[in-house]
Residue, then its C-alpha position, 0 to 999 in steps of 0.5 A: x836295841x835300836x828299836x827300843x831306843x827309837x821307841x823311848x825317844x819317841x815317847x820322850x818327845x811325845x811326853x815333852x809336847x804333851x807337857x808343853x800343851x798342858x802348861x802353855x796350851x791353856x794360856x796360849x788359847x786364852x791369849x789368842x781368844x782375848x788378846x790376839x784375835x780382838x787386836x787383829x779384829x780392831x785392825x781389820x775394822x779400822x780399814x772398813x767403812x759404814x753403810x747408810x744404815x750405820x753397819x760395818x762394811x768389810x771392804x778396804x777403806x782409808x776413810x777412818x784414817x782420813x777422818x783422823x787427820x782432821x784438825x778437830x781430832x788431831x787437837x784431841x790427840x795432841x791434848x791427850x798426849x800433852x795431858x799424859x806428858x804433864x801427868x807423867x812429869x807430876x807423878x815422877x816429881x812426887x814419886x821420886x822422893x817417896x821411893x828414895x826415902x822408902x828405898x833407904x829406910x829401915x826394913x820395917x819402915x820400908x814395908x809400911x811405906x810400900x803397904x801404904x802405897x799398895x792398899x789403894x789397889x785393894x779398892x776399885x779405881x772407879x770407887x776411889x775416883x768417886x771418893x775424890x769427888x765426895x771429898x772435893x765437891x762443894x759440900x765435901x770435906x775440903x770446902x767444909x773444913x776451909x769454910x769452918x776455919x773462915x778461910x773462904x766464904x764460898x765453896x771452891x770450885x775444885x771439881x769439873x775442871x782440868x786441874x781436877x782431872x790432873x789430880x785424879x790421874x796423879x792419884x790413880x797412877x802414882x803407885x805405878x811410878x813408885x814401885x819401879x822406882x823403889x825397886x830400882x833405887x833399892x838395888x843400888x849398893x850402899x857401897x856406891x854411896x860410901x865410895x862417892x862420899x870418899x871421893x868428895x862428892x856433895x849431896x847434889x853431886x851424889x844425886x846427879x852423878x850416882x843416884x839419878x843415873x842408876x834409877x833411870x831404868x826404874x823411871x823409864x819403867x814407870x813412864x810406860x806404866x803411867x803415860x799409856x794409861x793416862x791416855x786411856x783412863x776416860x772415866x777419870x776425865x769424865x768423872x772429875x772433868x764433868x765432861x769438859x775434858x776430852x781425851x782420846x779414851x773418851x773419844x774412842x769410847x764414844x765412837x763405839x758406844x754412842x756414835x756407833x762408828x766402829x771403824x773410826x773408833x778402831x782407827x783411833x785405837x790403832x793410832x794410839x797403840x802405834x804411839x804407845x809402841x813407839x814410847x816403849x821402843x824409845x824406853x827400851x833404847x834409853x834403858x839399853x844405853x843406860x845399861x851400857x854406860 
């Protein structure tokens, strides 16, 4: 009997591990091949150097990180963080009213508003950026409309400047903020609003004391989804900024594709990944404090 029990136990263990291998195994291999190994390789390359022929020398070196500390590159990093921060603020200001109205509206209107936000995701983001370029160009819809009305005599220079880049970032990343905010605001029990009204809270107090604190997890989730991509979406800065706006994403892309300085490009990527990790850690701390309160 004991032998039979041991045999059955071994079969159960074997069956369990085979099930784990069949379910988690393919995804684990995919993650290792396309996420973990490339990430480790980038870190390794960041501590390498280049020889006189531009080939990567796999010897420990801090030269790339020393180059990173030069004022020119620190300025680009600072400008990138500044642009990402301003973009995030603009997206929150625009997304919050939309998400709040959608969360408090009737079911049919909610569905229409959410579908209206999701539809742009069905089109490639680069194509959407080119659509913005066509609309805002000197011969585009906006300038043609204003000139036909006689409001302006010459086309406005809407493209190829910093405001155009901000416009592209906000347009592309707005849904990333709306969806977490909508989910967070929708979870608020309507009884909470009634209780606040019964206690004599004004509309302003209702928002500042009830709605906004309860929506902070949604805001923080949206911040991660907006802030981090805003530092890397170099094609938006290239297309709408006309090459005049340099962000860290452009710099990394140039180091790998044009300058062929892989160690420096990898060092830049590692630095931004560390900064992004710091933002995520801060977000988790704020979210936990909010949940405790």
